C-alpha positions in Angstrom: -39.8 -27.0 -76.5 -36.8 -26.5 -74.4 -36.7 -23.2 -72.6 -33.0 -22.7 -72.7 -32.7 -22.8 -76.5 -36.2 -22.5 -77.8 -35.6 -25.6 -79.9 -38.6 -27.8 -80.6 -38.0 -31.1 -82.5 -41.6 -31.2 -83.6 -41.5 -27.6 -85.0 -38.2 -28.3 -86.7 -39.6 -31.4 -88.4 -42.7 -29.6 -89.5 -40.6 -26.9 -91.0 -38.3 -29.4 -92.7 -41.3 -31.1 -94.2 -42.7 -27.8 -95.5 -39.4 -26.8 -97.0 -39.0 -30.2 -98.6 -42.5 -30.0 -100.1 -41.7 -26.5 -101.5 -38.5 -27.7 -103.1 -40.3 -30.8 -104.6 -43.0 -28.5 -106.0 -40.4 -26.3 -107.6 -38.5 -29.3 -109.0 -41.7 -30.5 -110.7 -42.2 -27.0 -112.2 -38.7 -27.0 -113.6 -39.0 -30.5 -115.0 -42.2 -29.5 -116.8 -40.6 -26.3 -118.1 -40.2 -26.5 -121.9 -37.1 -24.4 -121.6 -35.3 -27.1 -119.6 -32.5 -28.4 -121.8 -28.8 -29.1 -121.4 -28.0 -25.5 -122.5 -30.2 -23.8 -120.0 -27.7 -23.2 -117.2 -30.1 -21.2 -115.1 -32.7 -24.0 -114.8 -30.0 -26.7 -114.6 -28.2 -24.9 -111.8 -31.5 -24.4 -109.9 -32.3 -28.1 -110.3 -28.9 -29.1 -109.0 -29.3 -26.7 -106.0 -32.7 -28.2 -105.2 -31.2 -31.7 -105.4 -28.5 -30.8 -102.9 -30.9 -29.1 -100.6 -33.2 -32.1 -100.6 -30.3 -34.4 -99.7 -29.5 -32.1 -96.8 -33.1 -32.1 -95.6 -33.2 -35.9 -95.8 -30.1 -36.1 -93.6 -31.8 -33.8 -91.1 -34.9 -36.0 -91.2 -32.8 -39.0 -90.4 -31.0 -37.3 -87.5 -33.7 -35.1 -86.0 -37.1 -36.4 -86.9 -38.5 -39.7 -85.5 -40.2 -42.1 -87.8 
């Protein structure tokens, strides 16, 4: 961890992985929801938001997390 900023790459990567896992868990819940259909805007919007957030997290993995 750097003292000037408090930034730790290892902590950031752990947090990104945890967030990604939570989003994937919620995505699976939505996909299994019997109310998921083209007319259910609430679930479809949440699914789209999860998709966008996962894309952003993947970009962060590529830029900030080794391996």
